[in-house]
A tleap script that builds the chain and sets N, CA, C and O, in Angstrom:
source leaprc.protein.ff14SB
mol = sequence {
  NMET GLU GLY ASP ALA ASP PRO SER SER PHE
  ALA SER ARG ASP ALA LEU GLU ALA GLY MET
  SER ALA GLU ARG VAL LYS GLU ALA LEU GLN
  ALA ARG GLY LEU LYS ALA GLY GLY ARG PRO
  ALA GLU ARG VAL ASP ARG LEU TRP LEU ALA
  LEU THR THR PRO ARG ASP GLN LEU PRO LYS
  SER VAL PHE ALA LYS GLY GLY SER LEU SER
  ALA GLU ALA ASN GLY ALA ALA ALA GLY GLY
  PRO GLN ARG SER ARG ASP GLU HIE GLY ARG
  LYS CYS ALA LEU LEU GLU ALA GLN LEU CTHR
}
set mol.1.N position { -74.874 14.511 25.032 }
set mol.1.CA position { -73.530 14.250 25.361 }
set mol.1.C position { -72.724 15.538 25.159 }
set mol.1.O position { -72.984 16.259 24.196 }
set mol.2.N position { -71.796 15.843 25.992 }
set mol.2.CA position { -71.015 17.138 25.924 }
set mol.2.C position { -70.184 17.089 24.593 }
set mol.2.O position { -69.594 16.054 24.282 }
set mol.3.N position { -70.142 18.144 23.857 }
set mol.3.CA position { -69.353 18.302 22.774 }
set mol.3.C position { -70.031 18.043 21.436 }
set mol.3.O position { -69.460 18.331 20.384 }
set mol.4.N position { -71.231 17.509 21.470 }
set mol.4.CA position { -71.906 17.187 20.190 }
set mol.4.C position { -72.984 18.187 19.752 }
set mol.4.O position { -73.515 18.055 18.650 }
set mol.5.N position { -73.307 19.138 20.546 }
set mol.5.CA position { -74.330 20.103 20.254 }
set mol.5.C position { -73.854 21.155 19.247 }
set mol.5.O position { -72.670 21.451 19.080 }
set mol.6.N position { -74.863 21.675 18.609 }
set mol.6.CA position { -74.676 22.771 17.664 }
set mol.6.C position { -74.424 24.091 18.463 }
set mol.6.O position { -75.239 24.445 19.315 }
set mol.7.N position { -73.314 24.811 18.195 }
set mol.7.CA position { -73.096 25.975 18.973 }
set mol.7.C position { -74.256 26.962 19.049 }
set mol.7.O position { -74.484 27.575 20.091 }
set mol.8.N position { -74.994 27.117 17.942 }
set mol.8.CA position { -76.004 28.137 17.859 }
set mol.8.C position { -77.233 27.700 18.717 }
set mol.8.O position { -78.153 28.495 18.908 }
set mol.9.N position { -77.249 26.524 19.201 }
set mol.9.CA position { -78.448 26.016 19.953 }
set mol.9.C position { -78.413 26.481 21.435 }
set mol.9.O position { -79.387 26.324 22.172 }
set mol.10.N position { -77.318 27.027 21.823 }
set mol.10.CA position { -77.210 27.499 23.230 }
set mol.10.C position { -77.832 28.885 23.456 }
set mol.10.O position { -77.693 29.789 22.632 }
set mol.11.N position { -78.495 29.017 24.555 }
set mol.11.CA position { -79.232 30.275 24.952 }
set mol.11.C position { -78.306 31.303 25.608 }
set mol.11.O position { -78.622 32.493 25.596 }
set mol.12.N position { -77.170 30.882 26.181 }
set mol.12.CA position { -76.324 31.791 26.898 }
set mol.12.C position { -74.799 31.299 26.763 }
set mol.12.O position { -74.483 30.158 26.428 }
set mol.13.N position { -73.948 32.281 27.057 }
set mol.13.CA position { -72.539 32.007 26.966 }
set mol.13.C position { -72.140 30.875 27.976 }
set mol.13.O position { -71.346 29.993 27.647 }
set mol.14.N position { -72.711 30.932 29.200 }
set mol.14.CA position { -72.488 29.931 30.232 }
set mol.14.C position { -72.961 28.557 29.746 }
set mol.14.O position { -72.270 27.560 29.954 }
set mol.15.N position { -74.123 28.495 29.105 }
set mol.15.CA position { -74.651 27.244 28.618 }
set mol.15.C position { -73.734 26.753 27.551 }
set mol.15.O position { -73.460 25.553 27.541 }
set mol.16.N position { -73.247 27.521 26.684 }
set mol.16.CA position { -72.302 27.084 25.612 }
set mol.16.C position { -71.046 26.519 26.282 }
set mol.16.O position { -70.581 25.449 25.888 }
set mol.17.N position { -70.506 27.178 27.243 }
set mol.17.CA position { -69.293 26.654 27.967 }
set mol.17.C position { -69.560 25.302 28.604 }
set mol.17.O position { -68.725 24.400 28.540 }
set mol.18.N position { -70.748 25.162 29.228 }
set mol.18.CA position { -71.001 23.864 29.929 }
set mol.18.C position { -71.381 22.777 28.915 }
set mol.18.O position { -71.182 21.591 29.176 }
set mol.19.N position { -71.920 23.174 27.774 }
set mol.19.CA position { -72.465 22.153 26.838 }
set mol.19.C position { -71.456 21.619 25.802 }
set mol.19.O position { -71.664 20.570 25.191 }
set mol.20.N position { -70.371 22.365 25.627 }
set mol.20.CA position { -69.487 22.015 24.489 }
set mol.20.C position { -68.109 21.742 25.029 }
set mol.20.O position { -67.659 22.495 25.893 }
set mol.21.N position { -67.424 20.748 24.598 }
set mol.21.CA position { -66.040 20.441 24.995 }
set mol.21.C position { -65.132 21.615 24.469 }
set mol.21.O position { -65.469 22.380 23.566 }
set mol.22.N position { -63.995 21.655 25.117 }
set mol.22.CA position { -63.022 22.725 24.686 }
set mol.22.C position { -62.544 22.426 23.262 }
set mol.22.O position { -62.289 23.371 22.516 }
set mol.23.N position { -62.418 21.248 22.875 }
set mol.23.CA position { -61.997 20.824 21.523 }
set mol.23.C position { -63.013 21.198 20.516 }
set mol.23.O position { -62.672 21.672 19.433 }
set mol.24.N position { -64.301 20.994 20.848 }
set mol.24.CA position { -65.402 21.325 19.952 }
set mol.24.C position { -65.577 22.806 19.767 }
set mol.24.O position { -65.933 23.233 18.669 }
set mol.25.N position { -65.352 23.598 20.757 }
set mol.25.CA position { -65.327 25.044 20.728 }
set mol.25.C position { -64.236 25.476 19.757 }
set mol.25.O position { -64.476 26.317 18.891 }
set mol.26.N position { -63.068 24.922 19.889 }
set mol.26.CA position { -61.905 25.251 19.066 }
set mol.26.C position { -62.200 24.933 17.571 }
set mol.26.O position { -61.887 25.730 16.687 }
set mol.27.N position { -62.769 23.829 17.332 }
set mol.27.CA position { -63.218 23.382 15.942 }
set mol.27.C position { -64.240 24.371 15.373 }
set mol.27.O position { -64.183 24.728 14.197 }
set mol.28.N position { -65.157 24.799 16.208 }
set mol.28.CA position { -66.258 25.723 15.695 }
set mol.28.C position { -65.597 27.098 15.401 }
set mol.28.O position { -66.000 27.773 14.453 }
set mol.29.N position { -64.616 27.510 16.181 }
set mol.29.CA position { -63.958 28.808 15.867 }
set mol.29.C position { -63.207 28.686 14.548 }
set mol.29.O position { -63.265 29.553 13.677 }
set mol.30.N position { -62.492 27.555 14.445 }
set mol.30.CA position { -61.650 27.375 13.164 }
set mol.30.C position { -62.592 27.291 12.019 }
set mol.30.O position { -62.229 27.792 10.955 }
set mol.31.N position { -63.706 26.745 12.097 }
set mol.31.CA position { -64.620 26.568 10.980 }
set mol.31.C position { -65.109 27.935 10.573 }
set mol.31.O position { -65.428 28.156 9.405 }
set mol.32.N position { -65.175 28.852 11.509 }
set mol.32.CA position { -65.618 30.206 11.107 }
set mol.32.C position { -64.549 31.185 10.825 }
set mol.32.O position { -64.837 32.367 10.637 }
set mol.33.N position { -63.279 30.741 10.785 }
set mol.33.CA position { -62.150 31.533 10.435 }
set mol.33.C position { -61.741 32.500 11.536 }
set mol.33.O position { -61.224 33.591 11.295 }
set mol.34.N position { -62.006 32.029 12.788 }
set mol.34.CA position { -61.745 32.902 13.981 }
set mol.34.C position { -60.464 32.320 14.618 }
set mol.34.O position { -60.048 31.193 14.346 }
set mol.35.N position { -59.869 33.165 15.483 }
set mol.35.CA position { -58.751 32.663 16.243 }
set mol.35.C position { -59.219 31.588 17.199 }
set mol.35.O position { -60.279 31.724 17.810 }
set mol.36.N position { -58.453 30.527 17.341 }
set mol.36.CA position { -58.808 29.419 18.178 }
set mol.36.C position { -57.867 29.074 19.225 }
set mol.36.O position { -57.879 27.979 19.789 }
set mol.37.N position { -56.964 30.110 19.514 }
set mol.37.CA position { -56.029 29.961 20.649 }
set mol.37.C position { -56.511 30.515 21.890 }
set mol.37.O position { -57.652 30.973 21.959 }
set mol.38.N position { -55.680 30.506 22.933 }
set mol.38.CA position { -56.010 31.084 24.232 }
set mol.38.C position { -56.575 30.121 25.172 }
set mol.38.O position { -56.626 28.924 24.892 }
set mol.39.N position { -57.029 30.628 26.346 }
set mol.39.CA position { -57.538 29.765 27.301 }
set mol.39.C position { -58.950 29.277 26.857 }
set mol.39.O position { -59.589 29.951 26.050 }
set mol.40.N position { -59.467 28.070 27.391 }
set mol.40.CA position { -60.790 27.702 26.985 }
set mol.40.C position { -61.842 28.760 27.216 }
set mol.40.O position { -62.732 28.901 26.377 }
set mol.41.N position { -61.798 29.514 28.305 }
set mol.41.CA position { -62.808 30.538 28.566 }
set mol.41.C position { -62.779 31.635 27.504 }
set mol.41.O position { -63.824 32.149 27.106 }
set mol.42.N position { -61.571 31.993 27.047 }
set mol.42.CA position { -61.428 33.014 26.083 }
set mol.42.C position { -62.002 32.491 24.722 }
set mol.42.O position { -62.583 33.267 23.964 }
set mol.43.N position { -61.841 31.228 24.435 }
set mol.43.CA position { -62.352 30.676 23.178 }
set mol.43.C position { -63.822 30.627 23.229 }
set mol.43.O position { -64.457 30.895 22.209 }
set mol.44.N position { -64.432 30.306 24.338 }
set mol.44.CA position { -65.866 30.347 24.520 }
set mol.44.C position { -66.407 31.785 24.366 }
set mol.44.O position { -67.466 31.951 23.760 }
set mol.45.N position { -65.738 32.824 24.879 }
set mol.45.CA position { -66.107 34.150 24.720 }
set mol.45.C position { -66.148 34.556 23.290 }
set mol.45.O position { -67.086 35.192 22.810 }
set mol.46.N position { -65.067 34.156 22.606 }
set mol.46.CA position { -64.991 34.520 21.157 }
set mol.46.C position { -66.057 33.773 20.301 }
set mol.46.O position { -66.566 34.331 19.328 }
set mol.47.N position { -66.359 32.626 20.636 }
set mol.47.CA position { -67.425 31.860 19.882 }
set mol.47.C position { -68.776 32.497 20.175 }
set mol.47.O position { -69.580 32.707 19.267 }
set mol.48.N position { -69.022 32.805 21.444 }
set mol.48.CA position { -70.302 33.385 21.795 }
set mol.48.C position { -70.444 34.737 21.046 }
set mol.48.O position { -71.522 35.039 20.534 }
set mol.49.N position { -69.363 35.552 20.978 }
set mol.49.CA position { -69.436 36.835 20.340 }
set mol.49.C position { -69.785 36.532 18.822 }
set mol.49.O position { -70.623 37.220 18.241 }
set mol.50.N position { -69.162 35.546 18.229 }
set mol.50.CA position { -69.353 35.252 16.838 }
set mol.50.C position { -70.829 34.839 16.591 }
set mol.50.O position { -71.404 35.118 15.539 }
set mol.51.N position { -71.405 34.171 17.596 }
set mol.51.CA position { -72.779 33.640 17.478 }
set mol.51.C position { -73.845 34.793 17.599 }
set mol.51.O position { -74.941 34.750 17.042 }
set mol.52.N position { -73.410 35.809 18.375 }
set mol.52.CA position { -74.417 36.859 18.723 }
set mol.52.C position { -74.183 38.227 17.990 }
set mol.52.O position { -74.881 39.210 18.239 }
set mol.53.N position { -73.155 38.236 17.065 }
set mol.53.CA position { -72.806 39.442 16.425 }
set mol.53.C position { -72.717 39.087 14.911 }
set mol.53.O position { -72.153 38.065 14.520 }
set mol.54.N position { -73.317 40.006 14.070 }
set mol.54.CA position { -73.136 39.800 12.634 }
set mol.54.C position { -71.669 39.831 12.273 }
set mol.54.O position { -70.881 40.613 12.805 }
set mol.55.N position { -71.327 38.934 11.333 }
set mol.55.CA position { -69.883 38.772 11.027 }
set mol.55.C position { -69.240 40.045 10.629 }
set mol.55.O position { -68.082 40.264 10.985 }
set mol.56.N position { -69.916 40.922 9.902 }
set mol.56.CA position { -69.273 42.182 9.397 }
set mol.56.C position { -69.141 43.161 10.540 }
set mol.56.O position { -68.536 44.217 10.355 }
set mol.57.N position { -69.677 42.866 11.718 }
set mol.57.CA position { -69.505 43.821 12.908 }
set mol.57.C position { -68.543 43.237 13.913 }
set mol.57.O position { -68.293 43.883 14.931 }
set mol.58.N position { -67.997 42.079 13.705 }
set mol.58.CA position { -67.066 41.498 14.584 }
set mol.58.C position { -65.743 42.316 14.580 }
set mol.58.O position { -65.345 42.773 13.509 }
set mol.59.N position { -65.102 42.504 15.628 }
set mol.59.CA position { -63.762 43.177 15.616 }
set mol.59.C position { -62.813 42.367 14.973 }
set mol.59.O position { -62.867 41.140 15.064 }
set mol.60.N position { -61.820 43.040 14.235 }
set mol.60.CA position { -60.802 42.386 13.476 }
set mol.60.C position { -59.943 41.426 14.386 }
set mol.60.O position { -59.382 40.428 13.933 }
set mol.61.N position { -59.890 41.800 15.668 }
set mol.61.CA position { -58.982 41.033 16.570 }
set mol.61.C position { -59.468 39.639 16.807 }
set mol.61.O position { -58.732 38.849 17.399 }
set mol.62.N position { -60.737 39.252 16.360 }
set mol.62.CA position { -61.156 37.878 16.587 }
set mol.62.C position { -60.908 37.011 15.454 }
set mol.62.O position { -61.025 35.796 15.614 }
set mol.63.N position { -60.553 37.527 14.232 }
set mol.63.CA position { -60.302 36.743 13.102 }
set mol.63.C position { -58.917 36.156 13.081 }
set mol.63.O position { -57.945 36.800 13.476 }
set mol.64.N position { -58.834 34.940 12.620 }
set mol.64.CA position { -57.582 34.309 12.407 }
set mol.64.C position { -56.867 35.044 11.215 }
set mol.64.O position { -57.529 35.679 10.395 }
set mol.65.N position { -55.539 34.946 11.141 }
set mol.65.CA position { -54.813 35.544 10.105 }
set mol.65.C position { -55.443 35.093 8.748 }
set mol.65.O position { -55.584 33.903 8.468 }
set mol.66.N position { -55.808 36.104 7.934 }
set mol.66.CA position { -56.463 35.748 6.634 }
set mol.66.C position { -57.869 35.430 6.718 }
set mol.66.O position { -58.454 35.111 5.683 }
set mol.67.N position { -58.525 35.480 7.891 }
set mol.67.CA position { -59.906 35.051 8.061 }
set mol.67.C position { -60.898 36.238 8.155 }
set mol.67.O position { -62.079 36.010 8.418 }
set mol.68.N position { -60.442 37.517 7.942 }
set mol.68.CA position { -61.315 38.607 8.038 }
set mol.68.C position { -62.365 38.614 6.898 }
set mol.68.O position { -62.215 37.909 5.900 }
set mol.69.N position { -63.359 39.375 7.061 }
set mol.69.CA position { -64.400 39.535 6.042 }
set mol.69.C position { -63.818 40.056 4.769 }
set mol.69.O position { -64.192 39.587 3.694 }
set mol.70.N position { -62.924 40.997 4.836 }
set mol.70.CA position { -62.381 41.557 3.629 }
set mol.70.C position { -61.518 40.555 2.894 }
set mol.70.O position { -61.490 40.561 1.664 }
set mol.71.N position { -60.849 39.739 3.574 }
set mol.71.CA position { -60.034 38.746 3.012 }
set mol.71.C position { -60.845 37.703 2.238 }
set mol.71.O position { -60.484 37.225 1.163 }
set mol.72.N position { -62.032 37.380 2.918 }
set mol.72.CA position { -62.894 36.370 2.234 }
set mol.72.C position { -63.507 37.040 0.973 }
set mol.72.O position { -63.626 36.394 -0.068 }
set mol.73.N position { -63.899 38.347 1.071 }
set mol.73.CA position { -64.480 39.016 -0.101 }
set mol.73.C position { -63.461 39.038 -1.256 }
set mol.73.O position { -63.840 38.900 -2.419 }
set mol.74.N position { -62.243 39.202 -0.951 }
set mol.74.CA position { -61.210 39.198 -2.003 }
set mol.74.C position { -60.956 37.799 -2.645 }
set mol.74.O position { -60.506 37.675 -3.784 }
set mol.75.N position { -61.269 36.786 -1.855 }
set mol.75.CA position { -61.099 35.426 -2.333 }
set mol.75.C position { -59.694 35.063 -2.727 }
set mol.75.O position { -58.723 35.605 -2.197 }
set mol.76.N position { -59.591 34.141 -3.662 }
set mol.76.CA position { -58.297 33.623 -4.045 }
set mol.76.C position { -57.466 34.631 -4.699 }
set mol.76.O position { -56.245 34.475 -4.695 }
set mol.77.N position { -58.009 35.676 -5.275 }
set mol.77.CA position { -57.169 36.740 -6.035 }
set mol.77.C position { -56.266 37.344 -5.030 }
set mol.77.O position { -55.163 37.716 -5.431 }
set mol.78.N position { -56.580 37.500 -3.747 }
set mol.78.CA position { -55.736 38.141 -2.721 }
set mol.78.C position { -54.544 37.270 -2.384 }
set mol.78.O position { -53.456 37.783 -2.121 }
set mol.79.N position { -54.728 35.996 -2.388 }
set mol.79.CA position { -53.622 35.102 -1.875 }
set mol.79.C position { -53.183 34.018 -2.805 }
set mol.79.O position { -52.256 33.271 -2.496 }
set mol.80.N position { -53.790 33.921 -3.869 }
set mol.80.CA position { -53.354 32.929 -4.916 }
set mol.80.C position { -53.866 31.528 -4.540 }
set mol.80.O position { -54.804 31.410 -3.751 }
set mol.81.N position { -53.264 30.471 -5.095 }
set mol.81.CA position { -53.839 29.125 -5.005 }
set mol.81.C position { -53.788 28.654 -3.548 }
set mol.81.O position { -54.698 27.935 -3.136 }
set mol.82.N position { -52.808 29.004 -2.764 }
set mol.82.CA position { -52.851 28.538 -1.299 }
set mol.82.C position { -54.026 29.057 -0.583 }
set mol.82.O position { -54.692 28.326 0.151 }
set mol.83.N position { -54.315 30.368 -0.786 }
set mol.83.CA position { -55.538 30.966 -0.143 }
set mol.83.C position { -56.798 30.203 -0.523 }
set mol.83.O position { -57.673 29.941 0.301 }
set mol.84.N position { -56.853 29.868 -1.769 }
set mol.84.CA position { -58.037 29.107 -2.227 }
set mol.84.C position { -58.178 27.788 -1.626 }
set mol.84.O position { -59.292 27.353 -1.331 }
set mol.85.N position { -57.078 27.111 -1.424 }
set mol.85.CA position { -57.082 25.800 -0.780 }
set mol.85.C position { -57.484 25.987 0.723 }
set mol.85.O position { -58.296 25.221 1.241 }
set mol.86.N position { -56.927 26.977 1.388 }
set mol.86.CA position { -57.247 27.249 2.748 }
set mol.86.C position { -58.710 27.565 2.893 }
set mol.86.O position { -59.352 27.073 3.821 }
set mol.87.N position { -59.255 28.363 2.018 }
set mol.87.CA position { -60.645 28.825 2.143 }
set mol.87.C position { -61.533 27.566 1.951 }
set mol.87.O position { -62.510 27.372 2.675 }
set mol.88.N position { -61.174 26.727 0.970 }
set mol.88.CA position { -61.929 25.476 0.745 }
set mol.88.C position { -61.953 24.655 2.020 }
set mol.88.O position { -63.011 24.205 2.459 }
set mol.89.N position { -60.786 24.462 2.609 }
set mol.89.CA position { -60.676 23.725 3.877 }
set mol.89.C position { -61.560 24.285 4.993 }
set mol.89.O position { -62.185 23.546 5.754 }
set mol.90.N position { -61.589 25.619 5.062 }
set mol.90.CA position { -62.368 26.292 6.102 }
set mol.90.C position { -63.876 25.991 5.844 }
set mol.90.O position { -64.632 25.668 6.760 }
set mol.91.N position { -64.268 26.115 4.554 }
set mol.91.CA position { -65.677 25.854 4.213 }
set mol.91.C position { -66.078 24.454 4.523 }
set mol.91.O position { -67.158 24.194 5.054 }
set mol.92.N position { -65.146 23.499 4.168 }
set mol.92.CA position { -65.491 22.077 4.497 }
set mol.92.C position { -65.581 21.873 6.043 }
set mol.92.O position { -66.470 21.180 6.538 }
set mol.93.N position { -64.645 22.492 6.770 }
set mol.93.CA position { -64.717 22.355 8.221 }
set mol.93.C position { -66.019 22.974 8.818 }
set mol.93.O position { -66.582 22.452 9.781 }
set mol.94.N position { -66.447 24.036 8.250 }
set mol.94.CA position { -67.764 24.660 8.710 }
set mol.94.C position { -68.923 23.754 8.415 }
set mol.94.O position { -69.782 23.572 9.278 }
set mol.95.N position { -68.991 23.180 7.243 }
set mol.95.CA position { -70.018 22.265 6.931 }
set mol.95.C position { -70.030 21.053 7.827 }
set mol.95.O position { -71.082 20.618 8.295 }
set mol.96.N position { -68.805 20.487 8.073 }
set mol.96.CA position { -68.711 19.356 9.007 }
set mol.96.C position { -69.127 19.654 10.371 }
set mol.96.O position { -69.725 18.821 11.053 }
set mol.97.N position { -68.794 20.948 10.829 }
set mol.97.CA position { -69.213 21.388 12.149 }
set mol.97.C position { -70.677 21.556 12.271 }
set mol.97.O position { -71.231 21.338 13.349 }
set mol.98.N position { -71.377 21.958 11.149 }
set mol.98.CA position { -72.787 22.127 11.207 }
set mol.98.C position { -73.452 20.739 11.123 }
set mol.98.O position { -74.583 20.611 11.591 }
set mol.99.N position { -72.850 19.740 10.582 }
set mol.99.CA position { -73.472 18.489 10.474 }
set mol.99.C position { -73.359 17.580 11.724 }
set mol.99.O position { -74.156 16.668 11.939 }
set mol.100.N position { -72.331 17.883 12.525 }
set mol.100.CA position { -72.095 17.061 13.721 }
set mol.100.C position { -72.668 17.727 14.899 }
set mol.100.O position { -72.580 17.202 16.009 }
savepdb mol mol.pdb
quit
């Protein structure tokens, strides 16, 4: 069924676009701390890039505000309690995305 597959199970960008709903792509991006806006094709491009590139080699432009590798490395100390709650929410979303 479209939208239920694990993003990492697709062999190509086109297969990813055909096999996942636009909403599921958006959720997968958010779970990874990446920008989730733009046209559906742009979101698929961003997700495919994230799936095929080591996180520390991704361009800063694909990360959501506060979602870069350096921000995660700094953890709650960089942003206080709100950052900690946001990071917890992101981690929960990522786990949920992997389970569904």
